C-alpha positions in Angstrom: 4.1 26.0 -26.7 2.8 28.5 -24.1 -0.7 26.1 -23.8 1.2 22.6 -23.6 3.3 24.1 -21.2 -0.3 25.6 -19.4 -1.7 22.4 -19.8 1.4 20.2 -18.1 1.3 22.2 -15.4 -2.5 22.5 -14.7 -2.6 18.3 -14.9 -0.1 18.0 -12.4 -1.7 20.1 -10.1 -5.1 18.7 -10.2 -3.4 14.9 -9.8 -2.8 16.6 -6.4 -5.6 18.3 -5.5 -8.6 17.5 -3.9 -11.0 15.1 -5.7 -13.5 17.7 -7.1 -11.2 20.4 -7.8 -8.5 18.3 -9.2 -11.0 16.7 -12.1 -11.7 20.1 -12.8 -8.2 21.0 -13.3 -7.4 17.6 -15.3 -10.4 18.3 -17.9 -9.8 22.1 -18.0 -5.7 20.7 -18.9 -6.5 18.6 -21.6 -8.5 21.2 -23.5 -6.4 23.4 -23.4 -3.3 20.8 -24.2 -5.5 19.7 -27.1 -5.7 24.0 -28.1 -2.0 23.7 -27.9 -1.0 21.1 -30.1 -3.8 22.6 -32.8 -2.2 25.2 -33.0 1.3 23.9 -32.9 0.1 21.2 -36.3 0.9 24.4 -39.1 4.1 24.5 -37.5 5.4 20.8 -37.9 3.9 19.7 -41.3 6.5 22.6 -42.7 9.1 21.2 -40.9 8.0 17.6 -41.8 8.0 19.0 -45.4 12.0 20.3 -45.0 12.9 17.3 -43.5 11.7 15.4 -46.5 14.2 16.5 -48.8 16.3 13.5 -48.4 13.5 10.7 -48.4 12.4 8.8 -51.3 9.7 10.7 -54.7 6.0 9.4 -52.8 7.1 10.5 -49.3 8.9 13.9 -50.2 6.5 14.1 -52.4 3.4 14.1 -50.3 5.0 15.9 -47.1 5.9 19.1 -48.9 2.1 18.9 -50.6 0.6 18.6 -47.2 2.5 21.8 -46.6 1.9 23.5 -49.9 -1.9 22.9 -49.1 -1.9 23.2 -44.6 -5.3 24.5 -44.7 -6.7 20.9 -45.6 -4.1 19.2 -43.9 -4.0 20.9 -41.0 -7.7 20.4 -39.7 -7.4 16.5 -41.0 -3.9 15.5 -38.5 -5.2 18.3 -35.9 -8.6 16.0 -35.7 -6.5 12.5 -35.9 -4.1 14.3 -33.2 -7.1 14.5 -30.9 -8.4 11.4 -31.4 -5.3 9.5 -30.5 -5.0 12.2 -27.3 -7.9 11.3 -26.3 -7.5 6.7 -26.8 -3.8 7.0 -25.3 -5.4 9.3 -21.8 -8.4 6.7 -21.6 -6.0 4.0 -22.0 -3.9 5.0 -19.1 -6.7 5.7 -16.8 -8.1 2.3 -17.5 -5.1 0.6 -17.6 -3.9 1.9 -13.9 -6.8 1.5 -12.4 -6.5 -2.0 -13.5 -3.4 -1.9 -11.8 -3.8 -0.8 -8.5 -7.7 -3.3 -8.3 -4.5 -6.1 -8.5 -2.4 -5.1 -6.2 -5.1 -4.6 -3.9 -6.1 -8.2 -5.0 -6.4 -10.0 -1.7 -6.6 -14.2 -2.8 -9.2 -15.9 -0.5 -8.0 -19.4 -1.2 -4.8 -21.0 -2.5 -4.4 -21.0 -6.1 -7.2 -23.8 -8.1 -8.5 -24.3 -4.6 -12.4 -24.2 -4.3 -15.0 -22.9 -1.1 -18.7 -23.7 -0.9 -20.9 -20.9 1.4 -23.2 -22.0 3.3 -24.7 -19.4 5.0 -27.8 -19.4 4.4 -29.9 -22.0 6.6 -31.9 -23.0 4.1 -28.8 -24.7 2.2 -29.0 -28.6 3.4 -25.0 -29.9 3.8 -26.1 -33.6 2.9 -26.8 -32.3 -0.3 -23.9 -30.2 -1.0 -21.9 -33.0 -0.4 -23.7 -35.0 -2.7 -22.7 -32.1 -6.2 -19.2 -32.4 -4.6 -19.2 -36.4 -4.8 -20.8 -36.5 -8.1 -18.2 -34.3 -9.0 -15.5 -36.9 -7.9 -14.2 -33.9 -5.2 -15.4 -35.9 -2.1 -11.8 -36.9 -1.1 -11.0 -33.4 -1.0 -13.5 -31.5 1.8 -13.4 -30.3 4.8 -15.7 -28.8 6.5 -15.6 -26.3 8.6 -17.4 -25.2 11.2 -17.6 -21.7 12.2 -19.6 -19.1 14.3 -24.0 -18.7 12.6 -24.1 -15.1 12.2 -27.8 -14.7 10.7 -31.5 -16.0 11.0 -34.5 -15.6 9.4 -35.0 -12.7 11.5 -31.9 -11.3 12.9 -27.9 -10.7 12.1 -25.3 -10.7 14.6 -22.2 -8.5 14.1 -18.9 -9.3 16.3 -16.4 -5.9 17.1 -13.1 -6.5 18.7 -11.3 -4.1 21.3 -8.6 -3.8 23.5 -9.6 -1.5 26.1 -11.7 0.9 24.0 -9.4 0.7 21.3 -11.8 -1.2 18.3 -9.4 -3.5 16.2 -9.6 -3.3 12.7 -9.0 -6.6 10.8 -8.3 -6.3 7.2 -9.3 -10.9 5.7 -12.4 -11.5 4.6 -13.9 -14.9 3.2 -15.6 -16.9 1.0 -17.1 -18.9 3.2 -20.4 -18.8 4.9 -18.8 -17.2 8.2 -15.2 -15.4 8.8 -15.0 -17.2 12.0 -13.8 -20.5 12.3 -14.7 -22.5 15.7 -12.2 -25.2 16.6 -9.5 -26.1 19.4 -6.8 -25.6 17.0 -5.9 -23.3 13.8 -7.2 -25.2 10.8 -4.8 -26.1 8.5 -5.2 -24.0 5.1 -4.6 -21.1 7.3 -1.3 -20.6 6.3 1.0 -19.3 9.2 4.3 -20.5 9.9 5.2 -23.7 12.5 6.4 -21.4 15.3 3.1 -19.3 15.4 0.9 -22.0 14.4 2.3 -24.1 17.9 1.9 -20.4 19.3 -1.7 -20.0 18.2 -2.5 -23.7 19.4 -1.6 -22.8 22.9 -3.6 -19.5 22.7 -6.8 -21.8 21.9 -6.2 -24.4 24.4 -5.5 -22.1 27.0 -9.6 -20.9 26.2 -8.3 -17.9 23.7 -8.8 -16.4 20.4 -6.8 -15.9 17.5 -6.9 -13.0 15.2 -5.6 -13.2 11.4 -4.1 -10.1 9.1 -2.6 -9.3 6.1 0.6 -8.4 6.1 0.1 -5.7 3.5 -1.7 -4.0 6.8 1.3 -2.8 8.5 2.5 -1.0 5.8 -0.9 1.9 6.4 -1.3 4.7 9.1 -2.8 2.3 11.2 -1.4 -0.5 13.0 -2.2 -3.6 15.3 -0.7 -3.3 18.4 1.0 -6.6 19.0 -1.3 -9.3 20.7 0.5 -12.1 22.4 -1.7 -13.4 25.1 -3.3 -10.4 25.5 -7.1 -10.1 26.9 -9.5 -8.7 23.8 -13.0 -7.9 24.8 -15.1 -9.3 21.9 -19.1 -7.8 21.4 -21.9 -9.0 19.5 -24.3 -6.5 18.7 -27.6 -7.7 17.2 -29.8 -6.4 14.1 -33.5 -7.0 13.8 -36.3 -5.5 11.9 -37.7 -5.1 15.3 -35.1 -2.9 16.9 -34.3 0.4 16.1 -30.7 0.3 16.3 -28.5 -2.1 17.4 -28.0 -3.4 20.7 -25.6 -5.2 22.6 -26.2 -9.0 23.3 -23.1 -10.6 24.7 -19.3 -9.6 25.9 -17.1 -12.0 26.7 -12.7 -11.4 26.9 -10.3 -13.6 26.6 -6.2 -13.7 25.7 -5.7 -13.1 21.9 -2.8 -13.7 19.8 -2.6 -11.7 16.4 -0.6 -13.3 13.6 -0.2 -11.9 10.2 -0.4 -14.5 7.5 1.9 -15.6 4.9 -0.6 -16.4 1.8 -4.0 -16.8 2.2 -6.1 -16.7 6.0 -9.9 -17.3 4.3 -10.9 -16.3 8.2 -10.9 -13.7 9.9 -10.0 -15.0 13.3 -10.0 -18.9 15.2 -12.5 -19.2 18.0 -12.2 -21.9 21.3 -14.9 -23.3 21.9 -15.1 -21.5 25.3 -15.4 -17.9 24.2 -17.9 -19.0 22.0 -19.4 -20.7 24.8 -19.4 -17.3 26.8 -20.6 -15.3 24.2 -24.1 -17.6 23.7 -23.7 -18.5 20.1 -24.9 -20.9 18.1 -22.5 -22.9 15.7 -22.4 -24.9 12.6 -21.2 -26.2 9.4 -20.1 -22.9 7.7 -19.0 -23.9 4.3 -16.7 -26.6 2.8 -13.0 -25.9 1.5 -12.1 -28.6 -1.3 -8.3 -28.5 -1.0 -6.8 -29.4 -4.4 -6.9 -28.0 -8.1 -9.9 -27.7 -9.7 -10.3 -27.3 -13.3 -12.6 -24.9 -15.8 -15.0 -27.8 -16.3 -15.3 -28.7 -13.0 -16.4 -25.5 -11.4 -18.5 -24.7 -14.2 -20.3 -28.2 -13.9 -20.5 -27.8 -9.8 -21.5 -24.4 -10.5 -24.3 -24.8 -12.5 -25.3 -28.0 -10.1 -24.8 -26.1 -6.9 -27.1 -23.0 -8.5 -30.4 -25.6 -8.1 -29.9 -26.4 -4.3 -32.1 -24.6 -1.9 -30.4 -21.8 -0.5 -27.8 -21.1 -3.9 -25.5 -21.9 -1.5 -22.2 -20.2 -3.0 -19.7 -21.6 -5.1 -16.2 -19.7 -5.1 -12.8 -20.8 -7.3 -9.6 -19.2 -6.6 -7.9 -18.1 -9.8 -6.3 -14.7 -8.9 -6.9 -11.4 -10.0 -8.6 -11.2 -13.5 -9.6 -8.6 -15.7 -13.1 -8.2 -15.7 -15.0 -8.5 -18.8 -16.5 -5.2 -19.0 -12.7 -3.7 -19.1 -11.8 -5.5 -21.2 -15.2 -4.7 -23.4 -13.8 -0.7 -22.6 -10.2 -1.1 -24.1 -11.9 -3.2 -27.3 -14.2 -0.2 -27.9 -11.7 2.0 -27.5 -9.9 1.2 -29.9 -12.0 0.4 -32.5 -13.5 3.9 -32.2 -9.8 5.9 -32.0 -9.5 3.1 -34.9 -12.2 4.3 -37.0 -12.2 8.3 -36.0 -8.3 8.2 -37.5 -9.4 6.4 -40.4 -11.7 8.6 -41.5 -10.4 11.7 -40.6 -6.8 10.6 -42.8 -9.1 9.0 -45.5 -11.2 12.6 -46.5 -8.1 14.3 -46.1 -6.1 11.6 -48.7 -8.9 11.9 -50.9 -9.0 15.3 -51.1 -4.8 15.3 -51.8 -5.1 13.6 -54.4 -8.3 14.9 -56.4 -6.2 17.9 -55.9 -3.0 16.5 -56.7 -3.9 14.9 -60.2 -2.5 16.8 -62.8 0.7 16.3 -61.1 0.0 13.1 -61.2 -1.2 12.7 -65.0 2.3 14.5 -65.9 4.1 11.5 -63.5 2.4 9.4 -65.8 3.5 11.2 -68.9 7.0 11.5 -68.3 7.1 7.2 -67.6 6.3 7.3 -63.7 4.7 3.7 -63.3 1.6 3.0 -61.8 3.0 2.0 -58.3 4.1 5.4 -58.0 1.1 6.7 -57.9 -0.2 4.5 -54.8 3.3 4.8 -53.4 2.1 9.0 -53.6 -1.4 7.4 -52.1 0.3 6.1 -49.3 2.5 8.3 -48.1 -0.8 11.0 -48.2 -2.4 8.6 -45.5 1.1 8.2 -43.6 2.0 11.6 -43.3 -1.7 12.9 -42.1 -1.8 9.6 -40.0 1.2 8.8 -39.0 2.1 13.2 -37.8 -1.3 13.2 -36.4 -0.7 10.3 -34.0 3.0 10.8 -32.9 1.0 14.6 -31.8 -1.8 13.1 -30.3 0.5 10.9 -27.5 2.4 12.5 -26.3 -0.3 15.1 -25.6 -2.6 12.8 -24.2 0.1 11.1 -21.7 -1.0 14.6 -19.9 -4.6 14.1 -18.7 -3.7 10.4 -18.6 -0.5 10.4 -16.1 -2.1 13.3 -14.2 -6.1 11.3 -14.1 -4.3 8.1 -12.7 -2.5 9.5 -9.7 -6.3 10.2 -7.9 -8.3 7.3 -8.9 -4.7 4.8 -8.1 -4.1 6.1 -4.2 -4.2 4.1 -1.5 -6.4 5.1 1.1 -4.0 4.2 3.6 -0.6 4.4 2.5 -0.8 7.3 -0.1 0.8 4.9 -2.9 -0.2 5.2 -6.2 0.3 3.2 -9.5 0.9 4.1 -13.5 0.7 1.8 -15.6 0.7 2.8 -19.5 -1.1 0.6 -21.9 1.6 0.0 -24.7 0.0 -2.2 -26.7 -2.8 0.2 -27.1 -0.3 3.0 -27.7 1.4 1.1 -30.5 -2.0 0.0 -32.3 -2.8 3.6 -33.1 0.3 5.2 -32.8 2.0 3.1 -35.4 0.0 0.5 -36.3 -3.0 2.6 -37.4 -0.7 4.6 -39.5 0.7 1.6 -41.3 -2.4 -0.1 -41.8 -4.0 3.1 -43.5 -1.4 3.6 -45.9 -1.5 0.3 -46.8 -4.9 -0.2 -47.7 -4.7 2.9 -49.6 -1.8 2.2 -51.6 -3.7 -0.8 -52.8 -7.3 0.2 -52.9 -6.0 3.7 -55.3 -5.9 3.7 -59.2 -2.7 3.2 -60.9 -3.3 4.9 -63.9 -5.2 8.0 -64.4 -6.2 9.8 -68.0 -3.7 12.0 -69.4 -3.9 16.1 -69.3 -3.4 18.4 -71.4 -1.8 21.9 -69.1 -3.1 25.0 -70.9 -0.9 28.1 -70.0 
């Protein structure tokens, strides 16, 4: 119990410590807790035997025989417990990380809508339109004009600042450029009518509209309130011939900063006068498909676009989806835990049945039915697997909860997430012991040859 307490304390300390120190503390605490669990197993097995007084014969016999032969039972129960602890700990860590990824996910488009990125100059917009027309999506197409920031020889990057303070915006874009050009805010940007009216007025004055994720204000970095205030835009050019990026152009324009209620798709909207002052080229940087797209249509369009020059990127917003590799990891955890639990449980059960042959033969001699031996066999498996799983699960929570804190911590807000995979926990703690017991009971021999006792 002291070791278990030390494991909990060490894991709690590691959860709030630095990354490197915390990882060592959590790993060490997990080992300490597992050792503590192993030392507790003999006591738990004895307690289970005492509590089995009112249980049916098969369970009572199996529990008391397990306590009577603890040198055989304890290693098997400890092996099952350690396996369950590892599966639960890793399952909590993976599920918590996925929960954090889902919470941080920002949709680029409205659900089911799509976009085609035309960032590569080799891509022919007419060919893209032909593919969309063939798929029956031509009546839903909206071409987006934006800044062309890349050529075959150089790349350009925009920086926004108010005075000497840089402005860090949080949106990304699925188009060929995150900077749209227009005299009004595009319809696909989700902002309130009053905000849209104000933004259109600033663009009409030759200004600039910046779009911001509404959750960004929860962090430690907060953007200033911009409502027609001047903001400078610096254009920095990169190329293989330049040892370091150089300032290519700069311009200042009245700017309004708007929080987007849903999706933005672009980072900013430039008025034509600002683009002219910066001397940047414009082009059709992408195509929006403003209607739900089916999975079958998405597959057909993606295959057709992949065959075009420039490999235009096709994106359909489906919300956050768990990556396939994470699902594989979860399946492997469940399968590996099941195999190891089955191995330990079956080994201990077969040894116990072998040692108990004289007792089972005596039961048969005094009238026990064949199903009694099957019940005893199933009860052995249930005692070993059930006790091990019930001990291992809480121990697995110790490092699992601790490690979920640093891996899900938001660097801006400092918040953390904890997601327990209850389905996985229920499977290894309840489902596998019951399944093993049923399998052993079904496969066990119901009759044994009678043996004579010699005193």
